[in-house]
Predicted model as a PDB file, atoms N, CA, C, CB and O in Angstrom, pLDDT in the B-factor column:
MODEL        1                                                                  
ATOM      1  N   MET A   1     -69.343  -9.698 -13.224  1.00 97.00           N  
ATOM      2  CA  MET A   1     -68.737  -8.727 -14.115  1.00 97.00           C  
ATOM      3  C   MET A   1     -69.633  -8.588 -15.342  1.00 97.00           C  
ATOM      4  CB  MET A   1     -67.285  -9.149 -14.513  1.00 97.00           C  
ATOM      5  O   MET A   1     -69.988  -9.585 -15.970  1.00 97.00           O  
ATOM      6  N   LYS A   2     -69.990  -7.380 -15.675  1.00 98.00           N  
ATOM      7  CA  LYS A   2     -70.805  -7.120 -16.855  1.00 98.00           C  
ATOM      8  C   LYS A   2     -69.942  -6.428 -17.901  1.00 98.00           C  
ATOM      9  CB  LYS A   2     -72.051  -6.256 -16.501  1.00 98.00           C  
ATOM     10  O   LYS A   2     -69.058  -5.637 -17.573  1.00 98.00           O  
ATOM     11  N   ILE A   3     -70.212  -6.737 -19.158  1.00 97.00           N  
ATOM     12  CA  ILE A   3     -69.532  -6.103 -20.281  1.00 97.00           C  
ATOM     13  C   ILE A   3     -70.597  -5.463 -21.155  1.00 97.00           C  
ATOM     14  CB  ILE A   3     -68.665  -7.132 -21.094  1.00 97.00           C  
ATOM     15  O   ILE A   3     -71.500  -6.137 -21.652  1.00 97.00           O  
ATOM     16  N   LEU A   4     -70.479  -4.152 -21.337  1.00 97.00           N  
ATOM     17  CA  LEU A   4     -71.436  -3.425 -22.163  1.00 97.00           C  
ATOM     18  C   LEU A   4     -70.703  -2.604 -23.203  1.00 97.00           C  
ATOM     19  CB  LEU A   4     -72.330  -2.522 -21.301  1.00 97.00           C  
ATOM     20  O   LEU A   4     -69.572  -2.165 -22.995  1.00 97.00           O  
ATOM     21  N   LYS A   5     -71.375  -2.406 -24.336  1.00 97.00           N  
ATOM     22  CA  LYS A   5     -70.845  -1.548 -25.381  1.00 97.00           C  
ATOM     23  C   LYS A   5     -71.028  -0.086 -24.980  1.00 97.00           C  
ATOM     24  CB  LYS A   5     -71.537  -1.839 -26.735  1.00 97.00           C  
ATOM     25  O   LYS A   5     -71.909   0.271 -24.197  1.00 97.00           O  
ATOM     26  N   CYS A   6     -70.166   0.730 -25.544  1.00 96.00           N  
ATOM     27  CA  CYS A   6     -70.331   2.176 -25.479  1.00 96.00           C  
ATOM     28  C   CYS A   6     -71.696   2.496 -26.089  1.00 96.00           C  
ATOM     29  CB  CYS A   6     -69.162   2.934 -26.232  1.00 96.00           C  
ATOM     30  O   CYS A   6     -72.146   1.785 -26.987  1.00 96.00           O  
ATOM     31  N   ASP A   7     -72.348   3.531 -25.625  1.00 94.00           N  
ATOM     32  CA  ASP A   7     -73.650   3.887 -26.175  1.00 94.00           C  
ATOM     33  C   ASP A   7     -73.543   4.515 -27.566  1.00 94.00           C  
ATOM     34  CB  ASP A   7     -74.360   4.838 -25.236  1.00 94.00           C  
ATOM     35  O   ASP A   7     -74.559   4.697 -28.238  1.00 94.00           O  
ATOM     36  N   LEU A   8     -72.323   4.850 -28.007  1.00 95.00           N  
ATOM     37  CA  LEU A   8     -72.143   5.509 -29.298  1.00 95.00           C  
ATOM     38  C   LEU A   8     -71.402   4.664 -30.334  1.00 95.00           C  
ATOM     39  CB  LEU A   8     -71.408   6.788 -29.098  1.00 95.00           C  
ATOM     40  O   LEU A   8     -71.342   5.034 -31.507  1.00 95.00           O  
ATOM     41  N   CYS A   9     -70.835   3.522 -29.906  1.00 97.00           N  
ATOM     42  CA  CYS A   9     -70.094   2.670 -30.839  1.00 97.00           C  
ATOM     43  C   CYS A   9     -69.997   1.258 -30.267  1.00 97.00           C  
ATOM     44  CB  CYS A   9     -68.674   3.249 -31.117  1.00 97.00           C  
ATOM     45  O   CYS A   9     -70.674   0.927 -29.294  1.00 97.00           O  
ATOM     46  N   ASP A  10     -69.156   0.433 -30.873  1.00 97.00           N  
ATOM     47  CA  ASP A  10     -69.064  -0.966 -30.461  1.00 97.00           C  
ATOM     48  C   ASP A  10     -67.954  -1.264 -29.464  1.00 97.00           C  
ATOM     49  CB  ASP A  10     -68.871  -1.813 -31.654  1.00 97.00           C  
ATOM     50  O   ASP A  10     -67.748  -2.429 -29.122  1.00 97.00           O  
ATOM     51  N   VAL A  11     -67.233  -0.258 -28.986  1.00 98.00           N  
ATOM     52  CA  VAL A  11     -66.198  -0.474 -27.979  1.00 98.00           C  
ATOM     53  C   VAL A  11     -66.878  -0.937 -26.695  1.00 98.00           C  
ATOM     54  CB  VAL A  11     -65.354   0.827 -27.736  1.00 98.00           C  
ATOM     55  O   VAL A  11     -67.945  -0.440 -26.333  1.00 98.00           O  
ATOM     56  N   THR A  12     -66.249  -1.899 -26.005  1.00 98.00           N  
ATOM     57  CA  THR A  12     -66.833  -2.417 -24.772  1.00 98.00           C  
ATOM     58  C   THR A  12     -66.000  -2.023 -23.555  1.00 98.00           C  
ATOM     59  CB  THR A  12     -66.966  -3.938 -24.847  1.00 98.00           C  
ATOM     60  O   THR A  12     -64.805  -1.739 -23.646  1.00 98.00           O  
ATOM     61  N   ALA A  13     -66.677  -2.021 -22.427  1.00 97.00           N  
ATOM     62  CA  ALA A  13     -66.032  -1.815 -21.124  1.00 97.00           C  
ATOM     63  C   ALA A  13     -66.716  -2.768 -20.158  1.00 97.00           C  
ATOM     64  CB  ALA A  13     -66.136  -0.301 -20.631  1.00 97.00           C  
ATOM     65  O   ALA A  13     -67.858  -3.178 -20.365  1.00 97.00           O  
ATOM     66  N   ASP A  14     -65.990  -3.113 -19.093  1.00 97.00           N  
ATOM     67  CA  ASP A  14     -66.574  -4.020 -18.117  1.00 97.00           C  
ATOM     68  C   ASP A  14     -66.587  -3.378 -16.741  1.00 97.00           C  
ATOM     69  CB  ASP A  14     -65.806  -5.344 -18.081  1.00 97.00           C  
ATOM     70  O   ASP A  14     -65.912  -2.379 -16.489  1.00 97.00           O  
ATOM     71  N   GLY A  15     -67.369  -3.977 -15.865  1.00 97.00           N  
ATOM     72  CA  GLY A  15     -67.428  -3.499 -14.491  1.00 97.00           C  
ATOM     73  C   GLY A  15     -68.353  -4.337 -13.653  1.00 97.00           C  
ATOM     74  O   GLY A  15     -69.331  -4.900 -14.147  1.00 97.00           O  
ATOM     75  N   GLU A  16     -68.037  -4.415 -12.386  1.00 98.00           N  
ATOM     76  CA  GLU A  16     -68.905  -5.103 -11.424  1.00 98.00           C  
ATOM     77  C   GLU A  16     -70.107  -4.225 -11.075  1.00 98.00           C  
ATOM     78  CB  GLU A  16     -68.116  -5.471 -10.140  1.00 98.00           C  
ATOM     79  O   GLU A  16     -71.197  -4.724 -10.797  1.00 98.00           O  
ATOM     80  N   THR A  17     -69.888  -2.907 -11.095  1.00 97.00           N  
ATOM     81  CA  THR A  17     -70.948  -1.950 -10.771  1.00 97.00           C  
ATOM     82  C   THR A  17     -71.060  -0.953 -11.922  1.00 97.00           C  
ATOM     83  CB  THR A  17     -70.659  -1.212  -9.411  1.00 97.00           C  
ATOM     84  O   THR A  17     -70.164  -0.854 -12.761  1.00 97.00           O  
ATOM     85  N   PHE A  18     -72.150  -0.230 -11.952  1.00 97.00           N  
ATOM     86  CA  PHE A  18     -72.327   0.799 -12.976  1.00 97.00           C  
ATOM     87  C   PHE A  18     -71.206   1.824 -12.889  1.00 97.00           C  
ATOM     88  CB  PHE A  18     -73.697   1.489 -12.828  1.00 97.00           C  
ATOM     89  O   PHE A  18     -70.677   2.255 -13.914  1.00 97.00           O  
ATOM     90  N   GLU A  19     -70.843   2.215 -11.683  1.00 96.00           N  
ATOM     91  CA  GLU A  19     -69.793   3.213 -11.498  1.00 96.00           C  
ATOM     92  C   GLU A  19     -68.451   2.709 -12.024  1.00 96.00           C  
ATOM     93  CB  GLU A  19     -69.671   3.586 -10.019  1.00 96.00           C  
ATOM     94  O   GLU A  19     -67.703   3.460 -12.650  1.00 96.00           O  
ATOM     95  N   GLU A  20     -68.149   1.434 -11.769  1.00 98.00           N  
ATOM     96  CA  GLU A  20     -66.905   0.852 -12.264  1.00 98.00           C  
ATOM     97  C   GLU A  20     -66.917   0.786 -13.790  1.00 98.00           C  
ATOM     98  CB  GLU A  20     -66.690  -0.552 -11.669  1.00 98.00           C  
ATOM     99  O   GLU A  20     -65.914   1.094 -14.434  1.00 98.00           O  
ATOM    100  N   TRP A  21     -68.046   0.388 -14.366  1.00 97.00           N  
ATOM    101  CA  TRP A  21     -68.180   0.346 -15.824  1.00 97.00           C  
ATOM    102  C   TRP A  21     -67.965   1.741 -16.406  1.00 97.00           C  
ATOM    103  CB  TRP A  21     -69.571  -0.205 -16.233  1.00 97.00           C  
ATOM    104  O   TRP A  21     -67.246   1.905 -17.392  1.00 97.00           O  
ATOM    105  N   MET A  22     -68.589   2.738 -15.794  1.00 96.00           N  
ATOM    106  CA  MET A  22     -68.465   4.113 -16.268  1.00 96.00           C  
ATOM    107  C   MET A  22     -67.005   4.572 -16.189  1.00 96.00           C  
ATOM    108  CB  MET A  22     -69.375   5.055 -15.445  1.00 96.00           C  
ATOM    109  O   MET A  22     -66.507   5.206 -17.119  1.00 96.00           O  
ATOM    110  N   ASP A  23     -66.319   4.260 -15.093  1.00 97.00           N  
ATOM    111  CA  ASP A  23     -64.908   4.611 -14.939  1.00 97.00           C  
ATOM    112  C   ASP A  23     -64.057   3.936 -16.012  1.00 97.00           C  
ATOM    113  CB  ASP A  23     -64.407   4.217 -13.543  1.00 97.00           C  
ATOM    114  O   ASP A  23     -63.124   4.542 -16.539  1.00 97.00           O  
ATOM    115  N   ASN A  24     -64.377   2.687 -16.335  1.00 97.00           N  
ATOM    116  CA  ASN A  24     -63.615   1.965 -17.347  1.00 97.00           C  
ATOM    117  C   ASN A  24     -63.924   2.454 -18.758  1.00 97.00           C  
ATOM    118  CB  ASN A  24     -63.896   0.481 -17.245  1.00 97.00           C  
ATOM    119  O   ASN A  24     -63.082   2.327 -19.647  1.00 97.00           O  
ATOM    120  N   LEU A  25     -65.094   3.000 -18.976  1.00 96.00           N  
ATOM    121  CA  LEU A  25     -65.476   3.538 -20.284  1.00 96.00           C  
ATOM    122  C   LEU A  25     -64.924   4.954 -20.489  1.00 96.00           C  
ATOM    123  CB  LEU A  25     -67.007   3.543 -20.428  1.00 96.00           C  
ATOM    124  O   LEU A  25     -64.728   5.388 -21.625  1.00 96.00           O  
ATOM    125  N   ARG A  26     -64.680   5.659 -19.408  1.00 95.00           N  
ATOM    126  CA  ARG A  26     -64.276   7.072 -19.480  1.00 95.00           C  
ATOM    127  C   ARG A  26     -63.078   7.332 -20.401  1.00 95.00           C  
ATOM    128  CB  ARG A  26     -63.946   7.567 -18.098  1.00 95.00           C  
ATOM    129  O   ARG A  26     -63.152   8.262 -21.205  1.00 95.00           O  
ATOM    130  N   PRO A  27     -61.975   6.567 -20.335  1.00 97.00           N  
ATOM    131  CA  PRO A  27     -60.847   6.858 -21.232  1.00 97.00           C  
ATOM    132  C   PRO A  27     -61.230   6.797 -22.714  1.00 97.00           C  
ATOM    133  CB  PRO A  27     -59.717   5.882 -20.965  1.00 97.00           C  
ATOM    134  O   PRO A  27     -60.790   7.627 -23.509  1.00 97.00           O  
ATOM    135  N   HIS A  28     -62.047   5.814 -23.073  1.00 97.00           N  
ATOM    136  CA  HIS A  28     -62.526   5.718 -24.457  1.00 97.00           C  
ATOM    137  C   HIS A  28     -63.351   6.947 -24.811  1.00 97.00           C  
ATOM    138  CB  HIS A  28     -63.364   4.432 -24.662  1.00 97.00           C  
ATOM    139  O   HIS A  28     -63.148   7.550 -25.865  1.00 97.00           O  
ATOM    140  N   TYR A  29     -64.277   7.321 -23.939  1.00 93.00           N  
ATOM    141  CA  TYR A  29     -65.142   8.473 -24.194  1.00 93.00           C  
ATOM    142  C   TYR A  29     -64.305   9.750 -24.332  1.00 93.00           C  
ATOM    143  CB  TYR A  29     -66.183   8.630 -23.059  1.00 93.00           C  
ATOM    144  O   TYR A  29     -64.564  10.577 -25.206  1.00 93.00           O  
ATOM    145  N   MET A  30     -63.306   9.903 -23.465  1.00 93.00           N  
ATOM    146  CA  MET A  30     -62.466  11.112 -23.499  1.00 93.00           C  
ATOM    147  C   MET A  30     -61.696  11.202 -24.817  1.00 93.00           C  
ATOM    148  CB  MET A  30     -61.478  11.120 -22.308  1.00 93.00           C  
ATOM    149  O   MET A  30     -61.507  12.293 -25.354  1.00 93.00           O  
ATOM    150  N   GLU A  31     -61.255  10.057 -25.334  1.00 96.00           N  
ATOM    151  CA  GLU A  31     -60.486  10.054 -26.573  1.00 96.00           C  
ATOM    152  C   GLU A  31     -61.393  10.160 -27.800  1.00 96.00           C  
ATOM    153  CB  GLU A  31     -59.639   8.790 -26.660  1.00 96.00           C  
ATOM    154  O   GLU A  31     -61.142  10.978 -28.686  1.00 96.00           O  
ATOM    155  N   ALA A  32     -62.419   9.358 -27.857  1.00 97.00           N  
ATOM    156  CA  ALA A  32     -63.250   9.268 -29.058  1.00 97.00           C  
ATOM    157  C   ALA A  32     -64.353  10.319 -29.117  1.00 97.00           C  
ATOM    158  CB  ALA A  32     -63.864   7.904 -29.143  1.00 97.00           C  
ATOM    159  O   ALA A  32     -64.789  10.696 -30.205  1.00 97.00           O  
ATOM    160  N   TYR A  33     -64.803  10.789 -27.977  1.00 94.00           N  
ATOM    161  CA  TYR A  33     -65.974  11.675 -27.944  1.00 94.00           C  
ATOM    162  C   TYR A  33     -65.752  12.921 -27.105  1.00 94.00           C  
ATOM    163  CB  TYR A  33     -67.169  10.929 -27.415  1.00 94.00           C  
ATOM    164  O   TYR A  33     -66.658  13.375 -26.406  1.00 94.00           O  
ATOM    165  N   ALA A  34     -64.560  13.467 -27.173  1.00 93.00           N  
ATOM    166  CA  ALA A  34     -64.266  14.699 -26.430  1.00 93.00           C  
ATOM    167  C   ALA A  34     -65.237  15.803 -26.823  1.00 93.00           C  
ATOM    168  CB  ALA A  34     -62.815  15.154 -26.682  1.00 93.00           C  
ATOM    169  O   ALA A  34     -65.627  16.622 -25.991  1.00 93.00           O  
ATOM    170  N   ASP A  35     -65.627  15.821 -28.098  1.00 92.00           N  
ATOM    171  CA  ASP A  35     -66.575  16.838 -28.553  1.00 92.00           C  
ATOM    172  C   ASP A  35     -67.927  16.691 -27.860  1.00 92.00           C  
ATOM    173  CB  ASP A  35     -66.753  16.755 -30.070  1.00 92.00           C  
ATOM    174  O   ASP A  35     -68.583  17.694 -27.579  1.00 92.00           O  
ATOM    175  N   VAL A  36     -68.350  15.476 -27.582  1.00 88.00           N  
ATOM    176  CA  VAL A  36     -69.620  15.246 -26.877  1.00 88.00           C  
ATOM    177  C   VAL A  36     -69.492  15.698 -25.429  1.00 88.00           C  
ATOM    178  CB  VAL A  36     -70.031  13.747 -26.942  1.00 88.00           C  
ATOM    179  O   VAL A  36     -70.376  16.368 -24.895  1.00 88.00           O  
ATOM    180  N   ILE A  37     -68.382  15.324 -24.802  1.00 86.00           N  
ATOM    181  CA  ILE A  37     -68.158  15.675 -23.397  1.00 86.00           C  
ATOM    182  C   ILE A  37     -68.066  17.186 -23.216  1.00 86.00           C  
ATOM    183  CB  ILE A  37     -66.879  15.006 -22.876  1.00 86.00           C  
ATOM    184  O   ILE A  37     -68.587  17.733 -22.244  1.00 86.00           O  
ATOM    185  N   ASN A  38     -67.407  17.857 -24.152  1.00 88.00           N  
ATOM    186  CA  ASN A  38     -67.163  19.296 -24.028  1.00 88.00           C  
ATOM    187  C   ASN A  38     -68.211  20.160 -24.723  1.00 88.00           C  
ATOM    188  CB  ASN A  38     -65.814  19.623 -24.584  1.00 88.00           C  
ATOM    189  O   ASN A  38     -68.024  21.370 -24.853  1.00 88.00           O  
ATOM    190  N   ASP A  39     -69.294  19.564 -25.166  1.00 91.00           N  
ATOM    191  CA  ASP A  39     -70.351  20.300 -25.858  1.00 91.00           C  
ATOM    192  C   ASP A  39     -71.034  21.257 -24.881  1.00 91.00           C  
ATOM    193  CB  ASP A  39     -71.388  19.324 -26.483  1.00 91.00           C  
ATOM    194  O   ASP A  39     -71.727  20.827 -23.959  1.00 91.00           O  
ATOM    195  N   SER A  40     -70.833  22.535 -25.091  1.00 90.00           N  
ATOM    196  CA  SER A  40     -71.376  23.536 -24.162  1.00 90.00           C  
ATOM    197  C   SER A  40     -72.901  23.638 -24.223  1.00 90.00           C  
ATOM    198  CB  SER A  40     -70.769  24.895 -24.459  1.00 90.00           C  
ATOM    199  O   SER A  40     -73.508  24.257 -23.349  1.00 90.00           O  
ATOM    200  N   SER A  41     -73.526  23.044 -25.233  1.00 94.00           N  
ATOM    201  CA  SER A  41     -74.987  23.083 -25.299  1.00 94.00           C  
ATOM    202  C   SER A  41     -75.621  22.008 -24.407  1.00 94.00           C  
ATOM    203  CB  SER A  41     -75.453  22.902 -26.749  1.00 94.00           C  
ATOM    204  O   SER A  41     -76.828  22.033 -24.163  1.00 94.00           O  
ATOM    205  N   LYS A  42     -74.806  21.070 -23.924  1.00 90.00           N  
ATOM    206  CA  LYS A  42     -75.323  20.021 -23.036  1.00 90.00           C  
ATOM    207  C   LYS A  42     -75.533  20.588 -21.634  1.00 90.00           C  
ATOM    208  CB  LYS A  42     -74.353  18.805 -22.990  1.00 90.00           C  
ATOM    209  O   LYS A  42     -74.714  21.352 -21.124  1.00 90.00           O  
ATOM    210  N   THR A  43     -76.635  20.201 -21.035  1.00 93.00           N  
ATOM    211  CA  THR A  43     -76.988  20.704 -19.710  1.00 93.00           C  
ATOM    212  C   THR A  43     -76.776  19.613 -18.657  1.00 93.00           C  
ATOM    213  CB  THR A  43     -78.454  21.200 -19.689  1.00 93.00           C  
ATOM    214  O   THR A  43     -76.499  18.458 -18.981  1.00 93.00           O  
ATOM    215  N   GLU A  44     -76.911  20.000 -17.424  1.00 92.00           N  
ATOM    216  CA  GLU A  44     -76.860  19.041 -16.315  1.00 92.00           C  
ATOM    217  C   GLU A  44     -77.970  18.003 -16.489  1.00 92.00           C  
ATOM    218  CB  GLU A  44     -76.998  19.769 -14.940  1.00 92.00           C  
ATOM    219  O   GLU A  44     -77.785  16.827 -16.177  1.00 92.00           O  
ATOM    220  N   GLU A  45     -79.108  18.445 -16.985  1.00 95.00           N  
ATOM    221  CA  GLU A  45     -80.233  17.534 -17.237  1.00 95.00           C  
ATOM    222  C   GLU A  45     -79.851  16.491 -18.299  1.00 95.00           C  
ATOM    223  CB  GLU A  45     -81.491  18.334 -17.693  1.00 95.00           C  
ATOM    224  O   GLU A  45     -80.198  15.317 -18.167  1.00 95.00           O  
ATOM    225  N   ASP A  46     -79.143  16.913 -19.339  1.00 93.00           N  
ATOM    226  CA  ASP A  46     -78.670  15.978 -20.365  1.00 93.00           C  
ATOM    227  C   ASP A  46     -77.757  14.923 -19.754  1.00 93.00           C  
ATOM    228  CB  ASP A  46     -77.931  16.731 -21.486  1.00 93.00           C  
ATOM    229  O   ASP A  46     -77.874  13.739 -20.070  1.00 93.00           O  
ATOM    230  N   MET A  47     -76.848  15.349 -18.880  1.00 91.00           N  
ATOM    231  CA  MET A  47     -75.928  14.425 -18.240  1.00 91.00           C  
ATOM    232  C   MET A  47     -76.690  13.433 -17.353  1.00 91.00           C  
ATOM    233  CB  MET A  47     -74.884  15.197 -17.415  1.00 91.00           C  
ATOM    234  O   MET A  47     -76.383  12.241 -17.342  1.00 91.00           O  
ATOM    235  N   MET A  48     -77.666  13.922 -16.625  1.00 95.00           N  
ATOM    236  CA  MET A  48     -78.447  13.057 -15.745  1.00 95.00           C  
ATOM    237  C   MET A  48     -79.260  12.040 -16.567  1.00 95.00           C  
ATOM    238  CB  MET A  48     -79.385  13.905 -14.854  1.00 95.00           C  
ATOM    239  O   MET A  48     -79.422  10.894 -16.150  1.00 95.00           O  
ATOM    240  N   LYS A  49     -79.763  12.462 -17.722  1.00 96.00           N  
ATOM    241  CA  LYS A  49     -80.494  11.541 -18.601  1.00 96.00           C  
ATOM    242  C   LYS A  49     -79.546  10.473 -19.126  1.00 96.00           C  
ATOM    243  CB  LYS A  49     -81.157  12.306 -19.780  1.00 96.00           C  
ATOM    244  O   LYS A  49     -79.905   9.297 -19.172  1.00 96.00           O  
ATOM    245  N   TRP A  50     -78.330  10.872 -19.527  1.00 94.00           N  
ATOM    246  CA  TRP A  50     -77.344   9.898 -20.004  1.00 94.00           C  
ATOM    247  C   TRP A  50     -77.073   8.873 -18.903  1.00 94.00           C  
ATOM    248  CB  TRP A  50     -76.021  10.606 -20.435  1.00 94.00           C  
ATOM    249  O   TRP A  50     -77.045   7.669 -19.159  1.00 94.00           O  
ATOM    250  N   MET A  51     -76.874   9.357 -17.687  1.00 94.00           N  
ATOM    251  CA  MET A  51     -76.584   8.476 -16.553  1.00 94.00           C  
ATOM    252  C   MET A  51     -77.748   7.505 -16.329  1.00 94.00           C  
ATOM    253  CB  MET A  51     -76.317   9.307 -15.267  1.00 94.00           C  
ATOM    254  O   MET A  51     -77.525   6.305 -16.169  1.00 94.00           O  
ATOM    255  N   ALA A  52     -78.971   8.002 -16.316  1.00 97.00           N  
ATOM    256  CA  ALA A  52     -80.139   7.157 -16.077  1.00 97.00           C  
ATOM    257  C   ALA A  52     -80.315   6.124 -17.189  1.00 97.00           C  
ATOM    258  CB  ALA A  52     -81.399   8.017 -15.956  1.00 97.00           C  
ATOM    259  O   ALA A  52     -80.575   4.953 -16.912  1.00 97.00           O  
ATOM    260  N   ASP A  53     -80.176   6.546 -18.428  1.00 97.00           N  
ATOM    261  CA  ASP A  53     -80.323   5.632 -19.561  1.00 97.00           C  
ATOM    262  C   ASP A  53     -79.269   4.534 -19.522  1.00 97.00           C  
ATOM    263  CB  ASP A  53     -80.230   6.398 -20.882  1.00 97.00           C  
ATOM    264  O   ASP A  53     -79.575   3.361 -19.739  1.00 97.00           O  
ATOM    265  N   ASN A  54     -78.038   4.916 -19.247  1.00 96.00           N  
ATOM    266  CA  ASN A  54     -76.965   3.929 -19.249  1.00 96.00           C  
ATOM    267  C   ASN A  54     -76.969   3.056 -18.012  1.00 96.00           C  
ATOM    268  CB  ASN A  54     -75.640   4.615 -19.370  1.00 96.00           C  
ATOM    269  O   ASN A  54     -76.529   1.908 -18.074  1.00 96.00           O  
ATOM    270  N   LYS A  55     -77.454   3.566 -16.888  1.00 97.00           N  
ATOM    271  CA  LYS A  55     -77.611   2.732 -15.691  1.00 97.00           C  
ATOM    272  C   LYS A  55     -78.673   1.679 -15.969  1.00 97.00           C  
ATOM    273  CB  LYS A  55     -77.995   3.594 -14.441  1.00 97.00           C  
ATOM    274  O   LYS A  55     -78.528   0.526 -15.562  1.00 97.00           O  
ATOM    275  N   ALA A  56     -79.729   2.065 -16.654  1.00 98.00           N  
ATOM    276  CA  ALA A  56     -80.780   1.094 -17.006  1.00 98.00           C  
ATOM    277  C   ALA A  56     -80.224   0.021 -17.947  1.00 98.00           C  
ATOM    278  CB  ALA A  56     -81.989   1.813 -17.669  1.00 98.00           C  
ATOM    279  O   ALA A  56     -80.554  -1.156 -17.800  1.00 98.00           O  
ATOM    280  N   ARG A  57     -79.387   0.414 -18.907  1.00 96.00           N  
ATOM    281  CA  ARG A  57     -78.752  -0.568 -19.794  1.00 96.00           C  
ATOM    282  C   ARG A  57     -77.855  -1.511 -18.992  1.00 96.00           C  
ATOM    283  CB  ARG A  57     -77.931   0.143 -20.895  1.00 96.00           C  
ATOM    284  O   ARG A  57     -77.860  -2.723 -19.208  1.00 96.00           O  
ATOM    285  N   PHE A  58     -77.089  -0.940 -18.069  1.00 97.00           N  
ATOM    286  CA  PHE A  58     -76.190  -1.746 -17.240  1.00 97.00           C  
ATOM    287  C   PHE A  58     -76.986  -2.729 -16.387  1.00 97.00           C  
ATOM    288  CB  PHE A  58     -75.323  -0.840 -16.341  1.00 97.00           C  
ATOM    289  O   PHE A  58     -76.659  -3.915 -16.326  1.00 97.00           O  
ATOM    290  N   ASP A  59     -78.027  -2.234 -15.731  1.00 97.00           N  
ATOM    291  CA  ASP A  59     -78.831  -3.083 -14.849  1.00 97.00           C  
ATOM    292  C   ASP A  59     -79.516  -4.207 -15.623  1.00 97.00           C  
ATOM    293  CB  ASP A  59     -79.877  -2.244 -14.118  1.00 97.00           C  
ATOM    294  O   ASP A  59     -79.705  -5.301 -15.091  1.00 97.00           O  
ATOM    295  N   ALA A  60     -79.886  -3.945 -16.869  1.00 97.00           N  
ATOM    296  CA  ALA A  60     -80.578  -4.955 -17.685  1.00 97.00           C  
ATOM    297  C   ALA A  60     -79.623  -6.019 -18.232  1.00 97.00           C  
ATOM    298  CB  ALA A  60     -81.303  -4.279 -18.844  1.00 97.00           C  
ATOM    299  O   ALA A  60     -80.053  -7.103 -18.625  1.00 97.00           O  
ATOM    300  N   ALA A  61     -78.345  -5.707 -18.253  1.00 94.00           N  
ATOM    301  CA  ALA A  61     -77.363  -6.649 -18.838  1.00 94.00           C  
ATOM    302  C   ALA A  61     -77.144  -7.852 -17.932  1.00 94.00           C  
ATOM    303  CB  ALA A  61     -76.017  -5.941 -19.092  1.00 94.00           C  
ATOM    304  O   ALA A  61     -76.357  -8.738 -18.264  1.00 94.00           O  
TER     305      ALA A  61                                                      
ENDMDL                                                                          
END                                                                             
């Protein structure tokens, strides 16, 4: 089980896999960062970069 902080604050989420960690972080992100999630200027490429960056953080933990 890995425990990682949110990439934008100190809230933590845990998970056995990156996908599980992401699922456990989602409620926090939806509440605290709805503006980031719903930002219409963000592209699919931005989302893929977020995924790659955070998967690398997860794998390194």
